[in-house]
N, C-alpha and C positions, 0 to 999 in steps of 0.2 A: 504494499499500499505507499509506503514511502515516495516511491517512484511518481504517484500520482500527485501532479501538480496540484490538484486541487483541493487538496487535504492540508488545511491549515494549522493543524493540531490545536493548542489551547490557545488560539487567539480570542479575545473580549468580541461583545458582540457588535461593540460602537466598532471597533476595529475592520470587523466582517464587513459592515455596511458601508464604510468609508471605499473600503477596497471594490465592492459593487458598485458603488454609487463614481468611483472612476471608469469603472469599466463601461458603465451607461446603457447597455443594451438589453432590449427584453431578451429572458432567456439565459445570462449570466448568473453563474452560480457557484457556491464553493462549499466547504464542509470544515466542518472545527468540530472540538469536542464538546459534548453536553456540559453547562455549568448546572444542570438541577441532578442530573442522574450519572452515577459512574459506568463508565464502560458503553455508554450510548454516544450520539453524534447530533448537532444540529445541521439540517441541510439549509440552507440561507441563496434564496432565487429572488432576481429582479424582476420585475415586471410593473410595469407603466409606471415606473419612475419610487417602487415602494418595494420593499423586502419582504417578501414572505419567508418565514422560519416553519421547517417540518422537524419534530425528532423521529431520530431513528433509532429504536430501541431493540436490543437483544432479547429474544427470549428465553426460554431454559434449557435448550440446543445450542446456544449460542447463533441462532438465524438471526438474521437482522431484516425489520421490515420497516418502512413509512408511517408514521401517525398521518391518514389524510382525512379528506371529508369524510362524513357519516354516509354509508352506501357504497363505497369504494372497498372490494375486499382486497386486505392487505396482501400482498404477495411478499415471499420470505426469501432471502439470498444466504448464500454461505460468507460471500465477503462482500466488502463496500465497494468496490471497482464492479462486483457485477450487479450490484444495485444501482449503482450511476449509470450503468450502460443500459438496464432496462429501462431507466424512467427519461433515457433521452428521446424515449418515442411517444405520441400523444396518445391521449386519454387515461391518462395514470392515476388522476385524480390530484393532478397536481396544477396552480393556473397557467402553468405552461410547461413545454418539455425542456430539459434541459441542455440547452445548446453550447451554451461558450463559456467555458472552464475558465475559472479567475486564476492566475497561478502565484505561487509563493514567491513574497519577494524575496530574493537573496540579502543573506546576512553579509553583515562586513567581516572582516577581521575580528576576533574576539583577545587579540593579545593586547594588552595592557602598554602605550606606546614610552612610557618612561622605564619598562622592563620589569615591571614589578611581576611580572608573572613567568618570568625565567624563559625556558626555549621548549616548553611543554607543547606550547603550541603551534612548535612550529613541524610537528609531524603529523598532523591531524589528517585523519583517512576519512571518507566519506560519512556524512554525518546520518544519512537516510537508511531504513530498515530494508530488506530484500523486498522484491515482489514490485508489480503495478503494471504498465501498461505492456502490450508485445510491441513488436518490433524487431528489425534486425539487431542481434546480438551477436556475443563470441561465441567461439564453438562451447562445445559442452563441458569438457574440463576444465578448459582455462576458465571459462562463467562457475562454475565448482568451485574452484578455487579463491576465486576473487569472492565469491560469496562466504566461504569460511573466514578469509581475512576479514571481512568485513563484522561477522559474528564475532569474532574473537576480540575483535576493537572494540565492540559495543561492553563485551564482557566486562574487558578491561575498565572501561568506563563505568560500569555500574558497581566495580567490587571495589572503587577508589572509598575509603570510607576512612582513612588516616593519611598524613600528610607524608609521601616518600619523596625522596629526593626528584627535585625539576629535572635534573640531568636523565635520573635513572627513566623517569617516563617517557623521557625523548626516546631512548634508547630503546624501550620495550616499544613504542609506536611504530619506530623506525623499521624493527625487526618483524612486526605484526603486517605491514604496510607494503614491504619491498620483497623483505628477504624470508618470508613466511613462504612464499611459492616458489622460492628455488630450494628449499629443505624438502617442501612435497614433491615436487618435481623427482629429486634424489630419491627419497624413499619410494616411489611410485617404479623406481631402475633399481631397487635393491640395495641401496647404500643408507644405513639408519645409522649414519654417526651425527646427524643433523649439526654438520660443520659450521654454520652461519649462525646455531642459536649460540653455541659454544663462543663465537667471536662476540658476539654481541653481550655475552657473560661479560666475558675477559673484560669488553672496553667500560661494560658500566660498571665495572666494579675495581677498577683501577685505585678511585680516590676511597675506597673499603681497604687495600693493600694497606696503605700509608697510614690509615690512621689505626688499623689494627696493631701494626707494628707500634705506632707509639704508644698505644695500650697495653700491649706484650708486654714490652718493655719496664713499663713503670708496675704494671702488677707482680712479676718477676721481682724487680726490687724490694719492692713490701714484701712480698714471700720469704725472701731471704733475711729480713731484718728480722723475722721471728722464728727462723730456722734455731734449732737447739745450737748450743758452742759446741766446736768440733773437738775434740780431746784431741793432743799431739800423739799420743797412742794410736787415736781410732784411724782405719783405713779412709782415705780421703772417698766423700761419697761420690758418686757417678751420678750422672743429670740422667734422670730415666724418663722417657716422654711419655706418656699414657700410649696405651698399646693401640688405641686408633689414629694416633699421629704419623704410625710408620705402616698403616696399611696402604697397601698397592692399587691405585685407582686408575689403571693402567686405562680404562675409555675415555678416562675426562683428558682436558686439556692439562698439560704442566702446570699452567699459573693458577687454572682453578683446583687444581689438588693441592698445591701449595696454600691457597686462600683458605681451602677446606680443612686441613691441617692447624692452620694460625687459630681458626675459631673452635677445633676441639679444644687445644690450649687453652685459649682463652675461657671456654667453658670450665674446664678441668680446674683451672687457678680458682675460677670466682667461685666454683663449687665447694672446695678445699678452704678456701683463705678465711673464709671467719671461724672454722673448727681452729684451724691454725691459730688464729690470734687467741682465740678464748683459751685455747690448753696452755700456748706460752704466759698467758695473764695470769691462770690458776698456779699454775707452776712458782713463778714469782712470789705469788701471794703466800703459798706454804711454804718456800724456800726461805722468807724475811719474816715469817709472825705479820704478815700485814693484815690489820683487821679492816674489813670492809665497812664502809660508815653505813648504819639502817637508814633505807629509805622511806623517808616519813612524807605522808601526802602533805602538801603544801596547803593549806587553808583557803576557799574559796575568796577572791578578792571581792571588798566590798564595792559597792558604786559609789563613786566619789561625790561626796555631798558637795552643793551647789554653793559655792562662795558665796559671802553678801556683797552686792556690786551697787556702786554709787554714782548718778549721774550730775555734774553740774547743769542747772538749766536757769531759764530768766521765767520770771510769773508776769504778768502786766507787762508792763511798758518797759519797766528796767531793773525791777528786784530779783537779785539774784538768788537761787536756792539751790537746794541738795536734795535730791530722791536718792532713797536707800532702798532698794529692794532684798527682801530677804524670802527665797523662796521656799526653804523648809520650815520657817517660823509662818509665812501666808502673811506678809504684812508689807506696807508701804507706807515709809516714815519721808516727811515732809520737814526739811530744816533748812533756816534763811540763813543764810551764808555768814560766817562768822560768830554765829550764838552755838555755844557748845548742845543747848538740849533742844530734842526735836519739837517743833511747832503743833505737827498732827501727826498721827499713825493712823493708817488706814487697814483694817481689816480685809481680806481678799473675800471676805463672802459679802463686804458694803460697797465693794466696787461692781456699779451698773454695766457699765459703758466706757469704751474705750474709744474714741472717734479720730480718724488722721485726718487732717487737712489735707487738699489735693494740692492747693495752691501754694502752702509752703511746706516740703516735703520733710522739715526739720520741726515741725508743730503737730502737737496732740493735745487732744480736749480729755480730761480723766471725768468722769460723772460718777459719784458716790452718793451714799446715804450716809447724814450725818445727825439726824435726830428722826424721830417717827413721822412720817409722812413730810419728808422735808429734803428734798437731794439738793445738792451743791455741785458746779462744775468748777473745772479749772483749766488753764490752758496753760502750757507748759512750749519753752522752746528750748530744743538739744542744740549743741555745739555743731551738729551732722545730721542726714539722714540717714547714716549709719548707726549712730546713738540712739536713733528715736526707735528705730527697726529692732535694736539688741534690746532696750526698756520694752518694747512690744512683745518681745519674743517671751522674756522672762517673764511678764504681767500671766503671759498665756500659759506659759509653764506651771507656775503659780496654781492658775485655777485648774488645770486639768489635775495635778498633784493632789490639791486638795476638795476636788470632788468626790462625790457618793457615787460615782456611776461604775456599775462592775464592766461594761463595758466601753472601750475609749470611741469617743464623736470625733477625734482629730488624731493624726501622726503626722510625722514627718518624715520624709523619703529622701535619702541621697541618692544620686545618679552620677556615675564616673565611667569616663572612658577614655580609653588611651592606646595611642598605638605603639607598641614597647620597642620598637625597632628590632626584635628579633635577638635582642640582648638582655642578660639578666638586671634585674630592678636593683634600686640603688638600698640599703641595710634598712633606711626609716624611709616611709611613706606618708608622714604627719600631715604636711602640708598639702595634700592631695585629700587624706580621708577628712581635716578639718576644715577644708573649703577656704585656704588661705593663698593669695598670691595677688594676681591682678583680676582688675576687673569687677564686678559687682560681688565681695567676699564678705565674710561673716565679721563683724567686730571681735576684737581679741575676747571681751566679755562672756560672748555666747559660743564661741569656736567648738570649744570643747564638749559642748551639750551633746551628749550620744543621741542619734536619729533610731526610729522605730525600725526603718528597713534602710539596708544596705544594695545598693545594685550595683557591679561591677562591671564594665564590660573591656574586654582588652581585643586588639589585633595585634598580629606578629608577635604574639606571647609564645616562648622560648621553652617557658617553664612546664613541668608536667604537672597534671590535673589537682593531683592530691597534692602536692609542694606547694601549687599558687594558692588553694585555698586555705590550707593551714598558714600560710605566710600571712594573708588577709588577716584571718581570725586573730594570728597573734599580735598584728599590728594595732587591731581595733582594741584587743585586749589590755596592750600595754596605754592606748590612748585613751579609752574609754573605763577599762576596770570592768569590762561586761566580754563574758563568754558567749560571744555570737552563736546563734545557730545555723546551720547551711541548709536552706528550703530547698534550694535547687543547682546544680551545674550542668551548663551545656556546653559542649565543643564541638567545632569544627576546624580542622586541621589546629591552624594556631590563633584561631577567633573563639574566645571563650566570654562565657557569662555566668556570673555565681550571684546567688540573691541569699541576704543573710538578714537574720532578725533578731531583736531581743528575744531571749528566754521565755520570758514571760507571754510574747505571743506566738507560739509555737503551735501553742492549741487552737490560737485561732486562724491559723493556714489549712488551707484544704483544695481539693480538685486540684495540687499541680500539673501542668502539662508543659512539655519542653519540646521544641522543633529547631528543624535548622533546613537551609536550603543554600546549595551552591549556585553561585552564578561565574565561578573562573570560566577559564576556556570550554565552550561550547558546553556553558551551564553542566558540567560535569566533574570538576576542580573545585576543591574547598576553600585554595587560596584567597579567594572572595566569596562573598557569600553572608548570612545572616544566622543568627542563634536567639531565640525566644524562649521567654517563661513565662506562663500566667499561672492565677491562683487566684482563688478566694480569700480575704481577708473579712470574716464576719460576712457581711451581707454584701462587700463591696469588692467588683473582679476589679483586677489589675493586669496590665501586660506591658511586658519588655522586650524590646527587640534591639540587640547589637548587631550591627552590620559593617563590612568592609568593601565598600563599591569600588567600580572600576578606576583607574585612576588615569593622570592627565590630563592636560588642559583642554584637548580638543575632544576627549569624552563624554561631554555633559549629554547626550543621546544615549551614549551606552549605559551612563550612570541611572538615567531616569527609567531606564529598559529593566535593570537593576532592582530598581525599586519597585516597579511593577510586577517582578517575576515574585520576589520576597512575599511580597503582599498578598499577590495569588496562591504562594505555594509552603505558607506556614500555615500550619496546621496546631492552633491553640485556643482556648478559650472551651465555653461549651457548645458539644457539637450538634446542638441542636440548632445553633445559631449559625452553621458551617456555611450557610449560603449565603448569610450578610458578608458585608465587606468587612476585613478585618479591624478598620478603624473604626466601625461603630459594635463591635465586640463586647467592649470592656467598658467599666467607669471612666477608667483611666488609663491611657495607653503612654507610654514611653518609648521614644525611637530615639537611640542615639547610635555613636561611632565612630568612625572615619570615613566619613562621606565622601570624601574626596572632591569636592567639588572646589573650583580655582576664582581665581581674580581675573578678569577680563583685563587687563591694563598693563603697560609696559613696565618690565620688572625695576628700571630705575624709578620711574613714577611711584609705583609701590611702596619702595623703599623712601622716597622721600616725604610722604605721606605717615610711613610708620614713625620715621623720627618724629616729625610735629602732633604725633597722636590724632591724626585728621582721619578716625577711622569711619566716618561718614560717608567720605566720599569714596572710601575702599568698598564698604558696605552696598552703595549702589551700582558697584560691579561685579557684586558676588555673586556666582553662578546659582546657589542653591535661592537667592534670593529671588533673580531673575527670573530663575522657574519655577519658582512657587508664583509670582506674579501674574503668569501665564497660565498657574491651574497647570502643569505639568506634574508637578509631585508635591506629598502632603499638605494634601487640599485640606482647609480649614485647621491644620495644626499650629499651635504658638511656639514662641522662642524667645527665650528672657531675650533684655537687649545686651548687646556684645560691645562692651569697654572695654576690653582687652586686646592686643595685636593677634595678630595672627602664628596660630599653635604650628603651623610647617611652612619650610623646611629649617629648622636650625643646624647649626653647628653641634655636634657631639661633642660634651664636655664644657659647654658654656650656651648661654644665653643671649649673649652680647652680639651674635651676627647672623643672619642666613646664608646659607649655602644654597645656592637658587642655580648653578651650574651642576651639570652630571655627563660625568665624558664616560662614552659609550664608544664600545667598537665602530658604532655607525655615527658619530659626532658628537656633537656637544648638545646636550639636554637640556633645556631652559624649565626650571621648576617654580614657578613663581612664589612669594610666600603666599599663604591663602586659610582662611578658616576652615580647616578641612575636616577638623575633628566639632562635632555638632551635638547638640541634647535638646529634642523637641518633645511637646507634647499634644494630647489630644484627650478633650475629656467630653462624656456627656453633658448635655445644656442643665445648667442650673444648678449644678455641683458645684463643689466647693474644691480648687487648688489653687496658692499661689506659689511663685517662685520667688523664694528668697534670695537665691543666691546663684551668679551665673560667672564663672569665671575659670583663670588656668594658673595651674603654679608655674614659679620661676624661678624654683631650686631643683627640681628634676632635670636632669641634664642628660642621662644615659641614653635617650633616642633625640632622632630629630623632630620629633613632635612633643610638644607640652602636653602632660594632665590636664583634661578638663573637668570640672564637676558642676554640681546645679543641684541644688536642694529644697523641696518642696515642703509644703502646708496645705495635706489633705484631708480635707472632710471624708468620713468614713461613718459608714451604717451597721447596726449590730442586728444578730438574728432577731427580729420584732416578736415579743408577746404580748399579746392581747391583754387588756386589764381587765375584761369581761370572760370567763371562762365560755368556749363556743359552746353551745347546747342548753346553756343553763338558763336561758329564757328565749322565746320566740326572736331570732335575729333579724334586723331590718339589716339588708343589703347594700352597700356601695353600687354603684353601677357609672358606666363610661357609656356617654350618649354621643353619636355624631349628629350634625344636622346637613352637611353637607364637608365635598373633598373634591379638589378641583388639583387636575396633575397636569404639570407640561414635560414631555419628555423630549429628548433629541433622539428622534430616529425617524426612518423613513419606512418602518413600517403602518398598517393601519391596525394591526392587531387587537381586538378587545381584551380588556385585561380584566384583573380584579387585584385585591389587595389582602395580603395575609398578615393578621396581628400577632407578634410575639412581643411577652414579656412574664419576669419572675413572677408577676403578681396574679398570672393566669394560669388555669390547669393545666390549660394546654394551647397550641396556639388556635387562632380564628380565622375566617376566609368570609371576604365580603361577596356579593354576586357581582356580576359584571358590571363595566360601566354601564351608565344609562344615558351620556352625553358622548359626543365623538367630533372632533372636527381637525382637518390639518389643512388650515387654510395658508400658513406659514410653510414653504416648501423646510424639509428637513426636520419638522419640529411636528409630534402629536397631542393634541389635546384632549383630555379627559375627564368626564364628572361621574359624580357618585351623588345622588340624593340619599335621604337619611333611611329610605325603605329598602334599598341595595347596601347599609351599612349595619354591619350587628350592633348589638349592644352588648357590651362588656361586663361581666360579673368578677369582680376581685376576688380572690380567695379569704382577703381580709378587709373589713370597711372601717379601720381605723385612719381617721386623718393624717396621725403622726407616720403610721407606715406607708400611707399613698403619697405622700407629701416626698418620698424619698424614691419612687418607682417612676421607670420609664419604657416607653412605648415602641417597640422596633417595627415599622411597615415595609413592606416590599411589596413593590407594584411587579405583577407577572402577565405574562402572555396566555392566553389561554387557550393556544393552540401549542406553543412551545413550554408553556408552566418554567421560563426561564425568566430571569430577574431584568427586570429596564432601571431597575434602582432602588435603594433602600434610603433610610431614613431614623432616625432619633428625636422623641418629641416627650418631655417633659412634663408630667402628669402635675407638679408642683403649682404652676400658676392656671392650668385648666380647672382647680377644683372650684366647686362655686355652684349656685343655683341657674347662675345665667351662662349660656354657652359663651366660649373665648374665641379669639382668630388666633390661629397659629400659622406660622408660615417657617417652612425650612426647606433644605437643598438636598437631593436624590445624588446617591453616590452608588458607585459600581466598579468595583475592581480598582478603586481608587484614582477614577475617572468621576468628573461633576456631569451627570446623565440628565440633569431634570432638574425641576422645584414642584413643592407641595403646597398649597394652602388649604385653609378649611377653617370650620366651627365647630368646637365639640365642648364637651362640659362631665366633670366628674363630679358627681353626687354623693356626698357622704350622710349619713344619718346623723341627726342631731347629738344623740348620746354617744357617738363616737368621735366627736370633733376636737377633743382636748388634744392639747402638742404642748412640748416644751423647748425652750429656747437650745441652741447648739451650741456648745462651747465656742466654736466659731464665730458664729450670729453677735457676739457682744462686740467684738471691733468691727466698726464701720469706716464708711468715707464720706466726707462732705466737703464741699466747695463752702470757701469763705468770703462770706457777704460784706460781712463789716467786723470791726473789730470791737470783740466781745471784754464784758467788763469782766474783771477777776470775783470770783469767790460769790456769783449772782444764780440766787435758787432758780431751779426751773423743774418743771414737772417732767417725768419721766416720761418719755414717746418713743415710740420705734423710730429709728435712725433711719435718713437715707440711704439705702442701699446704691452701693456701687452695680452697673451691671457687667456680669458675671463673664470673664474672657470668651467663655467658653461658646457663648450664645452668639449666633449670627448677627451682623450689625443690621439697623434698620434697612427696612426696603429699598432707600434710598439710593444705598450705597453699592445693590446687587451687581455683579458684572455678569449674571447669568443673562443671555437673552431672553431664555424662558421669561422672567419677571417681567419684561418689556411687553410681554405677548399678554400677560396677566392681565396687563393695563390696556391693550388694545393699542400700542404703539407700533408700528409696523417696520 
């Protein structure tokens, strides 16, 4: 089937429609993999400027048939080419016969242009499996040998699960593609020596010879150190080789025979060395009557108590004061500067609200109870925005520690990414793990507050998996006095991701999944790709993806394709949501790594801007920012403000200069300084996530990349327990009602559609009827509408307001004929709760692409006796624009603070760039 050029494998629906639109003739067709049914296909056919999609399904016996209009008896075929040939005839139930196949576009070279991929790509064979259309071909024996070569090469690619040397892969690929046929020919003529295989192995193992010689000399020296002393009267010991080292292997090449002997000797030394050392040490102890100290387990390290912190501030217009925060005691003390005694001490339970001013980044308002029925507010101005954030963080931590909650509302998450450059790390990672260095960093008063979750992603990490994890745990234990637990580790060659949590959170972690995707040469090598981990923290889903994308300034399109492949292929999260875009499956998704996007500017101009710290000019030509603006990658993701210099490509051993020239056999390669290492995130609407720091270290210099860090304050939900026991009294139920839904899809199809509704608050997925209205007045767009009678009334499993306010609905628009998704979206239920219908609007996504938009009216009705709720720990901090200078010590009435718009919400409709929204408003 691979020779059939009309088979496009796993391209998306959008790409398929674009290819057919370019072909432009009625009867153009292609086949792609089905997105809804594993092992099935989608037949896409162009007729009268519209794309019709039919599913090709296998039956229990593997026979293929097309789902066509009712009344047409489906025909079964053993192969896909047979099926396509049959449907090239008329009257088979399709809108038109299959006339003009649309061929697969040729893919360019996958080798990274700056040479990071090695030479493995230089020996690639044909990528396609055997089969396909007829025509004049080679003679049978040669064709058979070519088929064997291709099949073995494919097996080689399938077996690559760990990182072999790139050179070795090249030698093996060279043999399979060019010399295997010569050995087959010799074998056919009765010569079984496989001369060309021996030559390939000898060539591939030359470097191993040298390395084993070096290792063997060291092992023999160490073994001699622990040999028992030789008495002058004793005969000299003879060097005795292990018996297998002298075994004649006459059928092997002499070089290979010598290599095997060396390996056997290394094996013998390694297996006997530990016993020899142990025996020698025991003899030394008994000979000199040495007493070995008893091994007493060290007591567990206690968590470091937080020191009392003081902040110099201004109150009112000119009065200076000192704020003292004692997290352990749970108090904030206000003292006038110069006076020894405190003016006022405020217990944490009396603090009602903390309001950050947006207009003055260093200013905060503290609202607290002073007397019954009377509140006070005071404004404080800190020396810097960092000091204000440190004060707010300490108060937040104080609230958390002294709350009576069994489960947390708020946790802190640390995310780090570092391309280690295939060199061991330094002895200390303190600056990286405590978010200190350049950019938006933690204040020294809060830098060593331990985070609840640490997520560490590395690329080009040469350490062993266990060695790296234990090194991280030991580093955190030294810094934080906490023995962090491992949630999961996932590796793909030298790309690694580790998730560590505080011991008290271990029981809150469940449903852990890991996955990896290769995007290296021909998407079969793991030197580039991604690793991911997902899990539930109580009732909140988290996803983390660490990736290493294609390198080279001119490889922007290839990096975009890597992102798309990872998005499509990573298997993470709830299996019931596998049909949804990966970015919609989690409450919070963090994506980071060496994304390798570069700066499109002359290197000398870049260096000049870096010296002047003119980062805005560089960010304007950052390829990742430009691609995001074009909606090519990371749709609706967020990223912290970048206020640190480019993290690549530094001179190793220093952070004083960039080494932007790379000398290669083909000439000088320019690697401009760039922000290759990035951390982005995407969260469900109306959830709480705040980036507290984003920067890089300036003292870890072992790699040409600087480590990057980001820390986040994240709201989480617990497994909700109803205040009323179910079944105690007849229960009033909550319900989700829809008045109407209107959808614009970017498609050339005219298919009828239905909507699938998924949510953790529903017992099972629900489905609407077919759309009640449809139009395609604007070419390339399909407008669909559903009235209330065709939309289901949804019944949540629990009717409590506190529970429903944390829930989200995932909607998928699917074609009736193909059952394939045209786009998915997420709607927060919190703002929809009430007796009156509320309007919502959002984007539709599919496989990382923006495919349309949706808007409508809905309401979530909650029974009167289930409307109680509570304030979350993160809700007592809010933001406010300063209208006028407030007067200090002014009594105020408690009132809900004005909340800032969550970053994860779409912007108002006026700022939408999606053409579908203009269609909503009737703008041509």
